FIDRENKE-672186 format. One record per residue (C-alpha): x, y, z; residue number from 1; residue in one letter. Coordinates in steps of 0.05 Angstrom, whole numbers. Example, Ala and Ser with C-alpha at 12.3 -4.5 7.8 and 13.67 -1.06 7.14 Angstrom:
BEGIN
@x = 246&y = -90&z = 156&seq = 1&type = A $
@x = 273&y = -21&z = 143&seq = 2&type = S $
***
This chain:
BEGIN
@x = -335&y = -248&z = -33&seq = 1&type = X $
@x = -368&y = -186&z = -5&seq = 2&type = X $
@x = -350&y = -117&z = -29&seq = 3&type = X $
@x = -292&y = -82&z = 6&seq = 4&type = X $
@x = -315&y = -37&z = 63&seq = 5&type = X $
@x = -324&y = 36&z = 45&seq = 6&type = X $
@x = -284&y = 78&z = 95&seq = 7&type = X $
@x = -301&y = 147&z = 70&seq = 8&type = X $
@x = -337&y = 185&z = 14&seq = 9&type = X $
@x = -328&y = 257&z = -8&seq = 10&type = X $
@x = -308&y = 304&z = -66&seq = 11&type = X $
@x = -329&y = 252&z = -118&seq = 12&type = X $
@x = -282&y = 201&z = -87&seq = 13&type = X $
@x = -287&y = 144&z = -38&seq = 14&type = X $
@x = -236&y = 104&z = 1&seq = 15&type = X $
@x = -246&y = 29&z = 9&seq = 16&type = X $
@x = -209&y = -21&z = 53&seq = 17&type = X $
@x = -180&y = -69&z = 2&seq = 18&type = X $
@x = -170&y = -139&z = 31&seq = 19&type = X $
@x = -102&y = -171&z = 23&seq = 20&type = X $
@x = -103&y = -221&z = -34&seq = 21&type = X $
@x = -155&y = -183&z = -75&seq = 22&type = X $
@x = -124&y = -154&z = -139&seq = 23&type = X $
@x = -146&y = -87&z = -166&seq = 24&type = X $
@x = -153&y = -112&z = -237&seq = 25&type = X $
@x = -175&y = -179&z = -266&seq = 26&type = X $
@x = -117&y = -226&z = -278&seq = 27&type = X $
@x = -103&y = -282&z = -328&seq = 28&type = X $
@x = -120&y = -334&z = -276&seq = 29&type = X $
@x = -189&y = -305&z = -264&seq = 30&type = X $
@x = -220&y = -296&z = -196&seq = 31&type = X $
@x = -250&y = -234&z = -162&seq = 32&type = X $
@x = -219&y = -165&z = -165&seq = 33&type = X $
@x = -236&y = -95&z = -140&seq = 34&type = X $
@x = -266&y = -75&z = -207&seq = 35&type = X $
@x = -319&y = -130&z = -200&seq = 36&type = X $
@x = -352&y = -87&z = -147&seq = 37&type = X $
@x = -356&y = -23&z = -190&seq = 38&type = X $
@x = -429&y = -34&z = -211&seq = 39&type = X $
@x = -451&y = -30&z = -138&seq = 40&type = X $
@x = -413&y = 36&z = -128&seq = 41&type = X $
@x = -435&y = 68&z = -193&seq = 42&type = X $
@x = -465&y = 138&z = -184&seq = 43&type = X $
@x = -470&y = 162&z = -257&seq = 44&type = X $
@x = -469&y = 137&z = -328&seq = 45&type = X $
@x = -394&y = 128&z = -328&seq = 46&type = X $
@x = -345&y = 101&z = -276&seq = 47&type = X $
@x = -324&y = 86&z = -223&seq = 48&type = X $
@x = -248&y = 85&z = -235&seq = 49&type = X $
@x = -187&y = 66&z = -195&seq = 50&type = X $
@x = -149&y = 130&z = -177&seq = 51&type = X $
@x = -87&y = 89&z = -161&seq = 52&type = X $
@x = -68&y = 16&z = -146&seq = 53&type = X $
@x = -45&y = -28&z = -89&seq = 54&type = X $
@x = -8&y = -94&z = -97&seq = 55&type = X $
@x = -53&y = -154&z = -94&seq = 56&type = X $
@x = -24&y = -176&z = -26&seq = 57&type = X $
@x = -25&y = -107&z = 6&seq = 58&type = X $
@x = -86&y = -90&z = 48&seq = 59&type = X $
@x = -115&y = -22&z = 64&seq = 60&type = X $
@x = -135&y = 46&z = 35&seq = 61&type = X $
@x = -152&y = 47&z = -39&seq = 62&type = X $
@x = -183&y = 108&z = -72&seq = 63&type = X $
@x = -240&y = 99&z = -122&seq = 64&type = X $
@x = -263&y = 158&z = -164&seq = 65&type = X $
@x = -339&y = 164&z = -174&seq = 66&type = X $
@x = -335&y = 223&z = -222&seq = 67&type = X $
@x = -288&y = 234&z = -281&seq = 68&type = X $
@x = -269&y = 303&z = -256&seq = 69&type = X $
@x = -251&y = 274&z = -188&seq = 70&type = X $
@x = -209&y = 220&z = -222&seq = 71&type = X $
@x = -169&y = 272&z = -261&seq = 72&type = X $
@x = -159&y = 315&z = -199&seq = 73&type = X $
@x = -135&y = 255&z = -158&seq = 74&type = X $
@x = -88&y = 231&z = -212&seq = 75&type = X $
@x = -58&y = 301&z = -217&seq = 76&type = X $
@x = -46&y = 302&z = -142&seq = 77&type = X $
@x = -13&y = 233&z = -144&seq = 78&type = X $
@x = 31&y = 256&z = -202&seq = 79&type = X $
@x = 52&y = 319&z = -164&seq = 80&type = X $
@x = 69&y = 280&z = -101&seq = 81&type = X $
@x = 16&y = 316&z = -60&seq = 82&type = X $
@x = -19&y = 254&z = -34&seq = 83&type = X $
@x = 3&y = 234&z = 36&seq = 84&type = X $
@x = 7&y = 159&z = 46&seq = 85&type = X $
@x = 25&y = 119&z = 109&seq = 86&type = X $
@x = 40&y = 45&z = 109&seq = 87&type = X $
@x = 49&y = -2&z = 168&seq = 88&type = X $
@x = 90&y = -65&z = 162&seq = 89&type = X $
@x = 117&y = -120&z = 207&seq = 90&type = X $
@x = 189&y = -135&z = 186&seq = 91&type = X $
@x = 243&y = -184&z = 204&seq = 92&type = X $
@x = 293&y = -159&z = 256&seq = 93&type = X $
@x = 298&y = -92&z = 291&seq = 94&type = X $
@x = 333&y = -31&z = 259&seq = 95&type = X $
@x = 391&y = -1&z = 298&seq = 96&type = X $
@x = 364&y = 69&z = 286&seq = 97&type = X $
@x = 295&y = 97&z = 306&seq = 98&type = X $
@x = 281&y = 128&z = 238&seq = 99&type = X $
@x = 311&y = 145&z = 171&seq = 100&type = X $
@x = 301&y = 154&z = 97&seq = 101&type = X $
@x = 316&y = 104&z = 42&seq = 102&type = X $
@x = 339&y = 138&z = -23&seq = 103&type = X $
@x = 347&y = 82&z = -73&seq = 104&type = X $
@x = 327&y = 83&z = -147&seq = 105&type = X $
@x = 290&y = 20&z = -168&seq = 106&type = X $
@x = 279&y = -13&z = -235&seq = 107&type = X $
@x = 243&y = -77&z = -256&seq = 108&type = X $
@x = 290&y = -135&z = -268&seq = 109&type = X $
@x = 264&y = -197&z = -303&seq = 110&type = X $
@x = 286&y = -269&z = -309&seq = 111&type = X $
@x = 240&y = -313&z = -349&seq = 112&type = X $
@x = 169&y = -298&z = -326&seq = 113&type = X $
@x = 192&y = -275&z = -257&seq = 114&type = X $
@x = 210&y = -204&z = -238&seq = 115&type = X $
@x = 226&y = -159&z = -180&seq = 116&type = X $
@x = 247&y = -87&z = -167&seq = 117&type = X $
@x = 321&y = -79&z = -156&seq = 118&type = X $
@x = 369&y = -22&z = -143&seq = 119&type = X $
@x = 388&y = 12&z = -208&seq = 120&type = X $
@x = 426&y = 78&z = -212&seq = 121&type = X $
@x = 396&y = 93&z = -280&seq = 122&type = X $
@x = 324&y = 88&z = -254&seq = 123&type = X $
@x = 281&y = 147&z = -230&seq = 124&type = X $
@x = 291&y = 167&z = -157&seq = 125&type = X $
@x = 253&y = 129&z = -103&seq = 126&type = X $
@x = 249&y = 156&z = -32&seq = 127&type = X $
@x = 216&y = 127&z = 30&seq = 128&type = X $
@x = 216&y = 154&z = 101&seq = 129&type = X $
@x = 209&y = 104&z = 158&seq = 130&type = X $
@x = 206&y = 102&z = 234&seq = 131&type = X $
@x = 207&y = 47&z = 286&seq = 132&type = X $
@x = 137&y = 43&z = 317&seq = 133&type = X $
@x = 146&y = -20&z = 360&seq = 134&type = X $
@x = 186&y = -83&z = 368&seq = 135&type = X $
@x = 174&y = -156&z = 386&seq = 136&type = X $
@x = 212&y = -221&z = 388&seq = 137&type = X $
@x = 257&y = -217&z = 327&seq = 138&type = X $
@x = 208&y = -172&z = 289&seq = 139&type = X $
@x = 189&y = -99&z = 289&seq = 140&type = X $
@x = 132&y = -54&z = 268&seq = 141&type = X $
@x = 154&y = 0&z = 220&seq = 142&type = X $
@x = 115&y = 60&z = 193&seq = 143&type = X $
@x = 133&y = 79&z = 122&seq = 144&type = X $
@x = 118&y = 145&z = 88&seq = 145&type = X $
@x = 135&y = 140&z = 14&seq = 146&type = X $
@x = 155&y = 204&z = -21&seq = 147&type = X $
@x = 151&y = 172&z = -90&seq = 148&type = X $
@x = 106&y = 118&z = -118&seq = 149&type = X $
@x = 148&y = 64&z = -152&seq = 150&type = X $
@x = 124&y = -8&z = -160&seq = 151&type = X $
@x = 139&y = -50&z = -98&seq = 152&type = X $
@x = 175&y = 11&z = -69&seq = 153&type = X $
@x = 163&y = -3&z = 5&seq = 154&type = X $
@x = 176&y = -78&z = -3&seq = 155&type = X $
@x = 242&y = -66&z = -39&seq = 156&type = X $
@x = 264&y = -9&z = 8&seq = 157&type = X $
@x = 248&y = -51&z = 70&seq = 158&type = X $
@x = 292&y = -106&z = 42&seq = 159&type = X $
@x = 347&y = -54&z = 27&seq = 160&type = X $
@x = 345&y = -34&z = 100&seq = 161&type = X $
@x = 360&y = -107&z = 117&seq = 162&type = X $
@x = 290&y = -117&z = 145&seq = 163&type = X $
@x = 245&y = -149&z = 93&seq = 164&type = X $
@x = 170&y = -150&z = 106&seq = 165&type = X $
@x = 142&y = -214&z = 136&seq = 166&type = X $
@x = 109&y = -258&z = 83&seq = 167&type = X $
@x = 147&y = -225&z = 26&seq = 168&type = X $
@x = 180&y = -284&z = -8&seq = 169&type = X $
@x = 202&y = -241&z = -67&seq = 170&type = X $
@x = 245&y = -195&z = -24&seq = 171&type = X $
@x = 268&y = -242&z = 31&seq = 172&type = X $
@x = 211&y = -239&z = 81&seq = 173&type = X $
@x = 195&y = -314&z = 77&seq = 174&type = X $
@x = 129&y = -349&z = 64&seq = 175&type = X $
@x = 59&y = -335&z = 90&seq = 176&type = X $
@x = 16&y = -274&z = 80&seq = 177&type = X $
@x = 46&y = -205&z = 68&seq = 178&type = X $
@x = 46&y = -162&z = 131&seq = 179&type = X $
@x = 37&y = -95&z = 95&seq = 180&type = X $
@x = -20&y = -47&z = 106&seq = 181&type = X $
@x = -36&y = 18&z = 69&seq = 182&type = X $
@x = -56&y = 48&z = 136&seq = 183&type = X $
@x = -74&y = 119&z = 118&seq = 184&type = X $
@x = -83&y = 166&z = 59&seq = 185&type = X $
@x = -96&y = 241&z = 54&seq = 186&type = X $
@x = -114&y = 283&z = -8&seq = 187&type = X $
@x = -114&y = 359&z = -7&seq = 188&type = X $
@x = -182&y = 366&z = -40&seq = 189&type = X $
@x = -243&y = 406&z = -17&seq = 190&type = X $
@x = -266&y = 380&z = 31&seq = 191&type = X $
@x = -201&y = 345&z = 51&seq = 192&type = X $
@x = -203&y = 270&z = 44&seq = 193&type = X $
@x = -169&y = 231&z = 100&seq = 194&type = X $
@x = -179&y = 158&z = 117&seq = 195&type = X $
@x = -148&y = 102&z = 157&seq = 196&type = X $
@x = -155&y = 27&z = 148&seq = 197&type = X $
@x = -157&y = -22&z = 207&seq = 198&type = X $
@x = -104&y = -74&z = 218&seq = 199&type = X $
@x = -125&y = -138&z = 181&seq = 200&type = X $
@x = -132&y = -202&z = 219&seq = 201&type = X $
@x = -71&y = -236&z = 189&seq = 202&type = X $
@x = -27&y = -180&z = 216&seq = 203&type = X $
@x = -60&y = -171&z = 284&seq = 204&type = X $
@x = -21&y = -222&z = 325&seq = 205&type = X $
@x = 47&y = -197&z = 301&seq = 206&type = X $
@x = 26&y = -125&z = 310&seq = 207&type = X $
@x = 4&y = -137&z = 382&seq = 208&type = X $
@x = 71&y = -172&z = 395&seq = 209&type = X $
@x = 104&y = -108&z = 372&seq = 210&type = X $
@x = 63&y = -65&z = 421&seq = 211&type = X $
@x = 4&y = -46&z = 378&seq = 212&type = X $
@x = -59&y = -33&z = 419&seq = 213&type = X $
@x = -122&y = -24&z = 376&seq = 214&type = X $
@x = -156&y = 11&z = 434&seq = 215&type = X $
***
């Protein structure tokens, strides 16, 4: 497997386009992961480091820190909620409204070796803005802007809307590949870091059916 495409470099950071199916960290089952490509991106004696994570099946913008100072700065921005993130997804059905906000605390619920994020009033707050960007035959294209960063937040909140993401078997979206893209990310560093990832091939047909025009 070739290294993920580098979308942007600056301020001791870079943004790569993580392919769907590629985990950030090595797993028990083995196989390639993002960290395997760190030697090729190395610029000093230490690093690189992941500044945050994406789910294995989510494609798109992933920030890699090339300097320790940049890593600490990025982590502080994520912790303070100052990183702007935009996700695109193709979901089942079409929402009745054009936009909204999901405010639903989430906690990890386990059964055996399986787990999922589920509504839990005792959990920390979780908030996701969304808007309808396009619609197709029984599916729609939603743009999500998470205000918090909980595990599986967008997947769980999409399901809570009644419109699970296509390919998300855990949250009701059925089989196949997950139709979720970390489309854009912006960090208020100097100079400002803003990047966008292209729509991956496995999402392209459904996106076009919902009115997406790459040109």
